[in-house]
C-alpha positions in Angstrom: 54.8 54.4 -204.3 52.2 52.6 -202.1 51.0 49.1 -203.1 47.4 48.7 -204.0 44.6 46.1 -203.6 42.2 45.4 -206.4 38.8 45.5 -204.7 35.8 43.8 -206.3 32.7 45.9 -206.6 29.0 45.2 -207.0 27.8 45.5 -210.5 26.0 48.8 -210.0 29.1 50.3 -208.5 31.4 49.3 -211.3 30.1 52.1 -213.5 30.5 55.8 -213.1 27.4 57.6 -211.8 28.6 60.9 -213.2 31.5 62.3 -215.3 34.8 62.1 -213.4 38.6 62.0 -214.0 40.7 58.9 -213.6 42.8 59.4 -210.5 45.8 57.4 -211.7 48.8 59.8 -211.6 49.9 59.3 -215.2 46.4 58.9 -216.8 43.9 61.6 -215.8 41.6 60.4 -218.5 37.9 61.4 -218.5 35.5 58.7 -217.4 32.0 59.5 -218.8 28.8 58.7 -217.0 28.1 55.0 -217.4 31.6 54.0 -218.3 33.5 51.4 -216.2 34.9 52.9 -213.1 36.9 50.8 -210.5 38.0 51.6 -207.0 41.6 50.6 -206.2 42.3 50.5 -202.4 45.7 51.0 -200.8 47.2 48.5 -198.3 48.1 51.4 -196.0 45.6 51.7 -193.2 43.6 54.9 -193.3 44.9 56.1 -196.7 42.4 56.8 -199.4 42.4 54.7 -202.6 41.7 55.8 -206.2 38.9 55.6 -208.7 40.4 54.6 -212.1 39.3 53.8 -215.6 39.1 50.3 -217.1 42.6 50.6 -218.7 44.2 51.5 -215.4 42.3 48.8 -213.7 43.9 46.2 -216.0 47.3 47.9 -215.4 46.9 47.4 -211.6 45.9 43.8 -212.1 49.1 43.0 -213.9 51.4 44.8 -211.5 53.6 42.6 -209.2 53.1 44.9 -206.3 49.3 44.6 -206.4 47.5 42.2 -204.1 44.1 40.9 -204.8 41.6 40.5 -202.0 39.8 37.1 -202.2 36.1 37.6 -202.9 35.1 34.9 -205.4 34.6 31.9 -203.2 32.3 32.7 -200.2 32.2 30.6 -197.0 29.4 28.1 -196.7 26.6 29.5 -194.7 25.4 26.1 -193.7 28.7 25.3 -192.1 28.7 28.5 -190.2 25.1 27.8 -188.9 26.1 24.3 -187.7 29.1 25.6 -185.9 27.0 28.2 -184.1 24.4 25.7 -183.0 27.1 23.3 -181.8 28.7 26.0 -179.7 25.5 26.3 -177.6 24.9 22.6 -177.2 25.9 21.4 -173.8 28.1 18.3 -173.6 27.3 15.2 -171.5 30.0 16.1 -168.9 28.5 19.6 -168.3 31.1 21.4 -170.3 30.6 23.2 -173.6 31.7 21.7 -176.8 34.4 23.6 -178.7 33.7 24.3 -182.3 36.1 23.2 -185.0 38.8 25.6 -186.1 37.7 28.0 -188.8 39.8 27.8 -192.0 39.8 30.6 -194.5 38.5 29.7 -197.9 40.9 29.9 -200.8 40.7 32.5 -203.5 39.8 31.9 -207.1 43.4 32.3 -208.0 44.3 29.0 -206.3 46.2 30.5 -203.4 44.9 29.2 -200.0 44.8 31.7 -197.2 46.3 31.2 -193.7 44.6 29.3 -190.9 42.7 31.7 -188.7 42.2 30.8 -185.0 39.1 32.5 -183.7 39.4 33.4 -180.0 37.1 31.3 -177.9 33.9 33.0 -177.0 32.6 30.2 -174.8 33.1 30.1 -171.1 31.2 29.7 -167.9 29.9 32.3 -165.5 30.6 32.2 -161.7 27.5 29.9 -161.4 29.0 27.3 -163.8 26.3 28.0 -166.4 27.3 28.6 -170.0 27.4 32.2 -171.2 29.6 35.0 -172.4 33.0 35.6 -170.7 34.2 38.9 -169.3 36.0 39.6 -172.6 32.7 40.3 -174.2 31.8 43.2 -171.9 33.2 45.8 -174.2 31.8 44.3 -177.4 29.2 47.1 -177.9 31.7 49.9 -177.5 34.3 48.3 -179.7 31.8 47.6 -182.4 30.7 51.3 -182.4 34.3 52.4 -182.5 35.3 50.3 -185.5 32.0 51.3 -187.3 32.9 55.0 -186.9 36.4 54.4 -188.3 35.0 52.4 -191.2 32.9 55.3 -192.4 35.2 58.1 -191.3 36.7 60.5 -193.8 40.4 59.6 -194.4 42.8 62.0 -192.8 43.8 65.0 -194.9 47.2 65.0 -196.5 48.6 68.6 -196.3 51.9 70.4 -196.7 53.3 73.8 -195.7 54.8 76.4 -198.0 57.2 79.2 -197.5 56.8 81.8 -200.3 59.4 84.5 -200.8 59.9 87.3 -203.4 63.4 87.6 -205.0 64.9 89.2 -208.1 67.2 87.5 -210.5 70.9 87.8 -209.6 73.3 86.4 -207.0 76.3 84.1 -207.2 75.1 80.8 -208.6 78.3 79.1 -207.6 77.6 79.9 -203.9 74.1 78.6 -204.1 72.4 82.1 -204.1 69.7 81.6 -206.7 68.1 85.0 -206.2 68.4 88.2 -204.2 65.5 88.9 -201.7 64.0 92.4 -201.6 61.7 94.1 -199.2 61.8 91.2 -196.7 58.8 89.7 -198.5 58.2 86.2 -197.1 54.9 84.6 -196.3 54.0 81.2 -195.0 51.0 79.0 -196.0 49.9 75.8 -194.2 47.3 73.2 -194.7 47.8 73.1 -198.4 46.5 70.0 -200.3 49.5 67.7 -200.8 48.2 66.7 -204.2 48.2 70.3 -205.6 49.8 70.5 -209.1 52.2 73.0 -210.6 49.5 75.5 -211.9 47.9 75.5 -208.5 51.2 76.3 -206.8 51.8 79.1 -209.3 48.4 80.7 -208.6 48.8 80.2 -204.8 52.3 81.8 -204.8 51.2 84.8 -206.8 48.0 85.4 -204.7 50.2 85.3 -201.6 53.0 87.6 -202.7 51.4 90.0 -205.2 49.9 92.3 -202.5 53.2 92.5 -200.7 55.1 93.5 -203.9 52.5 96.1 -204.6 52.9 97.5 -201.1 56.7 97.5 -201.6 56.4 99.8 -204.6 52.8 100.3 -205.6 53.4 103.1 -208.0 55.6 101.0 -210.4 53.7 99.1 -213.2 54.8 95.6 -212.3 54.2 92.9 -214.9 52.9 90.0 -213.0 52.7 87.8 -216.2 56.6 88.0 -216.4 57.1 86.7 -212.9 58.6 83.2 -212.7 57.7 80.7 -209.9 60.5 78.4 -208.9 60.8 75.8 -206.2 63.7 75.3 -203.7 65.8 73.7 -206.3 65.3 76.6 -208.7 63.1 74.6 -211.0 60.6 76.6 -213.0 57.1 75.3 -212.1 55.6 76.4 -215.5 57.6 73.6 -217.2 55.9 70.9 -215.1 52.8 69.2 -216.6 49.4 70.0 -215.0 47.2 67.6 -213.0 50.1 65.9 -211.5 50.9 66.3 -207.7 54.1 68.3 -207.5 55.4 67.7 -204.0 53.3 64.6 -203.1 56.0 62.0 -204.0 58.5 63.8 -201.7 56.2 63.2 -198.7 56.0 59.5 -199.1 58.3 57.4 -196.9 58.7 53.8 -196.0 56.9 52.8 -192.9 60.1 51.1 -191.7 63.5 50.4 -193.1 63.3 47.7 -195.9 59.5 47.8 -196.0 57.7 48.3 -199.3 54.7 49.9 -197.5 54.7 53.7 -197.8 53.2 56.3 -195.5 52.6 60.1 -195.9 54.6 62.6 -193.8 53.8 66.3 -194.0 56.7 68.6 -195.1 57.5 72.2 -195.7 58.6 73.4 -199.2 60.1 76.6 -200.6 58.7 78.6 -203.4 60.2 81.8 -205.0 58.4 84.5 -206.9 61.2 85.7 -209.1 61.2 89.2 -210.7 63.1 89.1 -214.0 66.3 91.1 -214.3 64.9 93.3 -217.1 61.9 94.3 -215.0 64.0 95.0 -212.0 66.3 97.3 -214.0 63.2 99.2 -215.2 62.1 99.5 -211.6 65.5 101.0 -210.6 65.4 103.4 -213.6 62.0 104.5 -212.5 63.3 105.2 -209.0 66.2 107.3 -210.5 63.8 109.4 -212.6 61.6 109.8 -209.6 64.6 111.1 -207.6 65.5 113.5 -210.3 62.0 114.8 -210.5 61.9 115.3 -206.8 65.2 117.3 -206.8 64.1 119.5 -209.8 60.6 120.1 -208.2 61.7 121.0 -204.7 65.1 122.6 -205.6 66.9 121.3 -202.5 70.6 121.5 -203.3 71.5 120.5 -199.8 70.4 116.9 -200.7 72.6 116.7 -203.8 75.8 115.9 -201.9 77.1 112.4 -201.8 75.0 110.7 -199.2 76.5 108.5 -196.5 74.9 105.4 -195.3 73.4 107.2 -192.3 72.1 110.0 -194.6 70.6 107.5 -196.9 68.2 106.3 -194.2 66.9 109.8 -193.7 66.6 110.4 -197.4 64.6 107.2 -197.7 62.2 108.4 -195.1 62.0 111.8 -196.6 61.0 110.5 -200.0 57.7 109.0 -198.8 55.7 112.0 -200.2 57.3 111.9 -203.6 55.1 112.3 -206.8 56.2 111.7 -210.4 54.6 112.1 -213.8 53.2 109.1 -215.5 55.1 110.0 -218.7 58.4 109.4 -216.9 57.6 106.0 -215.6 59.0 103.4 -218.0 57.7 99.9 -218.3 59.0 96.8 -220.0 57.0 97.4 -223.2 55.1 100.7 -223.4 54.1 103.4 -220.9 51.4 102.0 -218.7 48.4 103.8 -217.2 50.1 105.2 -214.1 48.2 108.0 -212.4 49.7 111.5 -212.5 50.2 111.5 -208.8 51.8 108.2 -207.5 53.4 107.9 -204.1 57.0 106.5 -204.3 59.4 105.6 -201.6 63.0 105.9 -202.8 65.2 103.1 -201.5 68.7 104.5 -201.4 70.0 101.5 -199.4 70.3 98.5 -201.6 70.0 95.1 -200.1 73.3 95.1 -198.1 73.1 91.4 -197.3 73.0 90.4 -201.0 75.4 90.9 -203.9 74.3 94.0 -205.8 73.5 93.5 -209.5 71.9 97.0 -210.2 73.8 100.0 -211.5 75.6 102.1 -208.8 73.9 105.2 -207.4 74.5 108.5 -209.0 76.8 110.6 -206.9 76.8 114.4 -207.1 79.8 116.6 -206.3 80.2 117.2 -202.6 78.9 120.6 -201.4 81.4 123.2 -200.1 81.5 123.4 -196.3 82.8 126.5 -194.6 85.4 126.1 -191.9 85.4 128.2 -188.7 87.9 128.2 -185.8 86.4 128.0 -182.3 86.2 131.0 -180.1 89.3 131.1 -177.9 87.6 132.2 -174.7 84.8 129.6 -175.1 87.3 126.9 -175.8 89.4 127.8 -172.8 86.4 127.5 -170.4 85.4 124.2 -171.9 89.0 122.9 -171.5 89.1 123.9 -167.9 85.8 122.2 -167.0 86.5 119.1 -169.1 90.1 118.6 -168.0 89.2 118.6 -164.3 86.2 116.3 -164.7 86.3 113.1 -162.6 84.0 110.2 -162.5 81.1 110.5 -160.0 81.9 107.5 -157.9 78.9 108.1 -155.6 76.6 108.0 -158.5 78.1 104.8 -159.9 77.7 103.1 -156.5 74.0 103.8 -156.4 73.3 101.8 -159.7 72.0 98.4 -158.7 71.9 95.5 -161.1 69.4 92.6 -160.3 68.9 89.3 -162.0 65.2 88.8 -161.9 62.3 86.6 -162.7 59.5 88.9 -164.2 55.8 88.1 -164.0 53.7 90.5 -166.2 50.2 91.6 -165.0 47.8 90.4 -167.7 44.7 92.2 -169.0 41.6 90.1 -168.8 38.0 91.1 -169.5 35.6 90.8 -166.6 33.6 88.2 -168.4 36.7 85.9 -168.6 37.3 86.3 -164.9 33.7 85.4 -164.1 33.8 82.3 -166.4 36.6 80.7 -164.4 37.0 82.4 -161.0 39.2 79.6 -159.6 41.8 80.4 -162.3 41.4 84.1 -163.0 39.9 85.6 -159.8 43.2 87.1 -158.8 46.6 87.9 -160.2 48.8 84.8 -160.1 52.6 84.5 -160.3 52.6 81.5 -162.7 56.1 80.2 -163.2 55.2 79.0 -166.7 54.5 82.7 -167.7 57.6 84.2 -166.0 60.5 85.6 -167.9 64.1 85.8 -166.8 65.9 89.1 -167.2 68.0 91.9 -165.9 66.8 95.0 -164.0 69.0 98.1 -163.4 67.8 100.5 -160.7 69.1 104.0 -160.0 68.7 104.0 -156.2 70.0 107.5 -155.5 67.5 109.8 -153.8 68.5 112.5 -156.2 67.3 110.4 -159.2 64.1 109.3 -157.4 61.0 109.8 -159.5 58.9 110.3 -156.4 57.8 108.9 -153.0 54.2 108.4 -151.9 52.6 107.3 -148.7 54.2 103.9 -148.8 56.0 103.4 -152.2 59.1 104.9 -153.7 59.6 105.2 -157.5 63.1 105.0 -159.0 64.1 105.1 -162.7 65.5 101.9 -164.1 66.1 99.7 -167.2 64.4 96.4 -167.9 65.8 93.7 -170.2 64.1 90.4 -170.6 65.8 87.3 -172.1 62.6 86.0 -173.8 59.9 88.0 -175.7 56.9 88.7 -173.5 53.3 89.0 -174.6 53.1 92.7 -173.5 54.9 95.8 -174.6 56.8 96.0 -171.3 60.2 94.3 -171.8 59.7 93.9 -175.5 63.0 95.7 -176.2 66.4 95.7 -174.5 67.1 98.3 -171.8 63.6 99.7 -171.8 63.1 102.6 -169.4 60.8 101.8 -166.5 59.7 103.0 -163.1 60.7 100.7 -160.4 58.5 100.9 -157.3 59.1 99.4 -153.9 57.2 99.6 -150.6 58.9 101.3 -147.6 58.2 102.5 -144.0 59.3 105.7 -142.3 62.1 105.6 -139.8 62.1 108.6 -137.4 65.1 109.5 -135.3 64.9 108.0 -131.8 63.6 110.3 -129.1 62.2 112.8 -131.6 58.6 113.6 -132.6 57.3 112.2 -135.8 58.2 115.1 -138.0 56.7 114.3 -141.5 59.7 116.0 -143.1 62.4 114.2 -141.1 62.5 110.5 -141.6 64.6 107.9 -143.4 63.3 105.2 -145.7 63.2 101.6 -144.3 62.7 98.5 -146.3 60.6 95.5 -145.3 61.7 91.9 -145.1 60.9 89.8 -148.1 58.2 88.0 -146.2 56.4 91.3 -145.5 57.3 93.0 -148.8 55.9 90.3 -151.2 52.3 90.5 -149.9 52.3 94.3 -150.3 53.6 94.1 -153.9 51.2 91.3 -154.7 48.2 93.4 -153.5 49.4 96.3 -155.7 49.6 94.0 -158.7 46.2 92.5 -158.0 44.6 95.9 -157.7 46.0 96.9 -161.1 44.8 93.5 -162.5 41.2 94.2 -161.4 41.4 97.9 -162.3 42.2 96.9 -165.9 39.3 94.5 -166.0 36.8 97.1 -164.6 38.1 99.8 -167.0 37.8 97.4 -170.0 34.3 96.5 -168.8 33.4 100.2 -168.8 34.6 100.7 -172.4 32.7 97.5 -173.5 29.5 99.1 -172.1 30.3 102.5 -173.7 30.9 100.9 -177.1 27.8 98.8 -176.8 25.7 101.9 -176.1 27.2 104.0 -178.9 26.7 101.2 -181.5 23.0 100.8 -180.5 22.3 104.6 -180.3 20.6 106.3 -183.2 22.8 109.4 -182.8 26.5 109.6 -181.8 27.4 111.2 -178.4 27.9 114.9 -178.4 31.3 114.6 -176.9 34.7 112.9 -177.4 35.4 109.6 -175.7 38.9 109.6 -174.2 40.6 106.2 -174.6 42.6 105.6 -171.4 44.5 102.5 -170.2 46.5 101.5 -167.2 50.2 101.1 -167.3 51.8 97.8 -168.4 53.4 96.4 -165.2 54.7 93.3 -163.6 56.3 91.9 -160.5 60.0 91.3 -160.5 61.6 88.9 -158.0 65.3 89.0 -157.3 67.0 85.9 -155.8 70.1 85.4 -153.8 73.2 85.0 -155.9 75.4 81.9 -155.3 78.9 83.1 -154.6 81.7 81.3 -156.6 83.2 78.4 -154.6 80.4 78.6 -152.0 79.0 75.2 -151.1 75.5 75.6 -149.9 73.6 72.7 -148.2 70.4 73.9 -150.0 70.6 74.2 -153.8 67.5 76.4 -153.9 67.8 80.2 -154.1 65.3 82.1 -152.0 63.8 85.5 -153.2 65.8 88.4 -151.8 63.7 91.4 -152.9 60.7 92.3 -154.9 59.8 95.2 -157.2 56.8 96.5 -159.0 58.0 97.4 -162.5 55.9 99.8 -164.6 56.3 101.5 -167.9 57.1 105.2 -167.7 54.3 107.7 -168.3 55.5 110.0 -171.1 53.7 113.2 -170.1 52.8 115.3 -167.1 51.3 113.4 -164.1 47.9 114.6 -163.0 45.6 113.5 -160.2 42.1 113.2 -161.7 40.0 111.7 -158.9 40.9 111.3 -155.2 40.6 108.0 -153.4 37.9 109.3 -151.1 35.9 111.2 -153.8 33.8 110.3 -156.8 34.0 113.7 -158.5 36.8 115.3 -160.5 39.6 117.0 -158.4 40.2 119.5 -161.2 38.2 122.6 -161.9 36.5 123.0 -165.3 39.0 125.6 -166.5 42.1 123.4 -165.6 43.9 121.2 -168.1 42.7 117.6 -167.9 39.2 118.3 -166.5 37.5 116.6 -169.5 39.4 113.4 -168.8 38.6 113.7 -165.1 34.9 114.1 -165.9 34.9 111.1 -168.2 36.7 109.0 -165.5 34.0 110.0 -163.0 31.4 108.7 -165.5 33.3 105.4 -165.7 32.9 105.2 -161.9 29.2 105.7 -162.4 29.0 102.9 -165.0 31.0 100.5 -162.9 28.9 101.2 -159.8 25.6 100.9 -161.7 26.5 97.8 -163.8 28.1 95.8 -160.9 25.0 96.4 -158.7 26.9 98.8 -156.4 29.6 96.3 -155.6 32.8 97.9 -157.0 34.4 100.8 -158.9 37.8 102.2 -159.6 39.1 105.1 -157.5 42.3 107.2 -157.2 42.5 107.8 -160.9 45.8 109.4 -161.8 48.4 109.4 -164.5 49.0 111.1 -167.9 46.8 112.0 -170.8 46.4 108.4 -172.0 48.0 106.1 -169.4 46.8 105.7 -165.8 48.7 104.4 -162.8 48.4 103.5 -159.1 44.6 102.9 -159.0 42.5 101.6 -156.1 39.5 99.3 -156.3 36.7 100.2 -153.9 34.2 97.5 -152.9 31.0 97.4 -151.0 31.0 96.2 -147.4 29.2 93.0 -148.5 32.5 91.9 -150.2 34.2 92.0 -146.9 31.5 89.8 -145.3 32.0 87.3 -148.1 35.8 87.2 -147.6 35.5 86.6 -143.9 36.6 90.0 -142.9 39.9 89.9 -144.7 41.3 92.9 -146.5 39.8 93.1 -150.0 42.3 95.0 -152.3 44.3 96.3 -149.4 44.0 99.1 -146.8 43.2 101.7 -149.5 39.8 100.1 -150.0 37.6 102.5 -148.1 34.3 100.7 -148.2 32.2 103.6 -146.8 32.9 105.5 -150.0 31.0 102.9 -152.0 28.0 103.1 -149.7 27.9 106.9 -150.1 28.4 106.9 -153.8 24.9 107.9 -154.8 24.9 110.7 -152.3 28.4 112.1 -153.2 28.5 111.5 -157.0 27.4 114.5 -159.1 26.5 113.4 -162.6 28.2 115.4 -165.5 27.6 115.7 -169.2 28.9 112.2 -169.8 26.6 110.6 -167.3 23.6 112.6 -168.6 23.8 111.4 -172.2 20.7 109.4 -172.9 22.6 106.8 -174.8 24.2 105.4 -171.7 20.8 105.0 -170.0 22.2 105.7 -166.5 20.2 106.5 -163.4 21.2 110.1 -162.6 22.5 110.9 -159.1 22.7 114.3 -157.5 25.0 115.2 -154.7 23.3 115.9 -151.4 22.5 119.4 -150.1 25.2 121.7 -148.9 24.7 120.8 -145.2 24.9 117.1 -146.0 27.8 117.7 -148.3 29.7 119.4 -145.5 29.1 116.4 -143.3 30.2 114.0 -145.9 33.2 116.2 -146.7 34.2 116.1 -143.1 34.0 112.4 -143.0 35.9 112.3 -146.2 38.7 114.4 -144.6 38.8 112.1 -141.6 39.0 109.0 -143.9 41.6 110.7 -146.0 43.8 111.3 -143.0 43.4 107.7 -142.0 44.3 106.7 -145.5 47.6 108.6 -145.3 48.4 107.1 -141.9 47.9 103.6 -143.3 50.3 104.5 -146.1 48.0 104.3 -149.1 48.6 107.8 -150.7 49.4 107.5 -154.4 52.9 107.7 -155.7 54.3 110.9 -157.1 55.0 109.3 -160.5 56.5 111.2 -163.4 58.2 110.5 -166.6 
């Protein structure tokens, strides 16, 4: 326990201004207004003292560990004044007289204090005149700092709690105090370290009670029968109130052999224990619910002895179970359970713990008919199965890569604009990378598709650390692995678009192409999120909801994967670094049919109104309108394609002014056809989404037929150039 100093107080402060409780740990007596009230300070720097009653004040005065601050005998003000005047009186030899040493006055208890040597504050400036030395330059700042610390609130003393729900049972000899159920475990931090046992009981019940109700809400739990125990299985209800329960365990000596104590935060365990009798009532209630279910639905096929695998399915099938309130027992009397209560039957007991409940009721196994296989059918299967050999060619096309994975984040446009130096483009930050394994099926027969300049192969992604996105969150996740390529035509032959081989770029040429693809996806996510922010804002501020459904689309989760050269066993390389060998764009698979909604050179749906997916295409055309209008005509997303909810392979189109700003460099790659942005108002035909008054969009109307023909011809020419540059979208599928 920390030692204390008895601090003298002014007369008006020695009495309580209002009713309060004595803060001595073993007293807690009530101090009425006007009664003596003393403040006892600790000798630990920064630790708060206590306000105690007169009896506890006398107790502290008599303790051997209590020190008393000398306050009775005050220094002589006349002596101090003389010393100050003497300090500024120049000597006959041009120097400054040094004042006498200041000696601390003795306390009233007869104990003299130590001699205190005050640092010299007299010196001479560069001119030889008397004045302050350089040590006084920071006097003002130091005085302000110490003044703030003197009036600052003492640091809070808090602890952390881990609260779990268990039931009585387990092997006490092996240290198992209780059996957990339902994986109910919650944490609490920043809890006052001086909390007493009743406070801990209330906190534990408030934390765990909602979880227990969610575990089996239909059962009439008796919260008043629950027992709260600490990590040593001590019942907290037996501990007296108004006494800190864990505080003494947080006090430690400042150093070995020292009597001074300091507070160190800790984490403690609490258990909410369900009594054995109440748990048995709960299991009986589940058994009756199961019998009611079988008798109501008359499903004899479920009466056979369930295996462990079958129990999982039976547990999921019992979600919609209803029982009568008259058949739900409680510990005392039937409680007010509603006539229709959802119950989830847990056939699988806690496998990791020692069961203490009665065994499951097993019904007689159902009779299963036996049939011999058809001879001719069996003969054909034996012939094909006996001659089967491993497909060596297929096994040789499976490629395993040890990679470093960099996910493409999703950031709102506002965040990008706040810090463009950090967020203006996708970055391959090594601190956000994840090591992992990538398996690729490189066979052309297994290829998902090939576009103008990327191939897509099926693969499996496994990351060794948990990422922040869904991609790579589970082992061997199915992904689409994309990689740029160029076409190799046979020498001496014309460029037949159907006869070519796939060539791969060097790593120095491959990485910039992959990086542009990831950066385009990064910006497309930001612009689509920006569109939905505007849509939600307009709907919330509109007096009437829109007369149509708002499709909720998103772009695929993706990331760049870099494969490095592998060091061969026994190979001694002069350079210990491993250079990247290949790069891949890894995306999640789109689970449904792949559709092309809007072409790269168009700002209207590619689908006709009677075709599946037209409503989504029309909505995406409206998002182009929103992006164009709200960015001042600078940028919008094009080349919309993908599934019914997930989009892939976008392109960001920007105004020619962006190229001027970037010194003529490619902005978002070769697929950025800037003339399409300039002609947006002439080519876009507003649909029902654009015309809704709640969006407050300026309506555009496509040009007349003759002008449309001219623009269409230009679009065909640009589209041809687009394909020659290799920017046609991938033929992705799932």
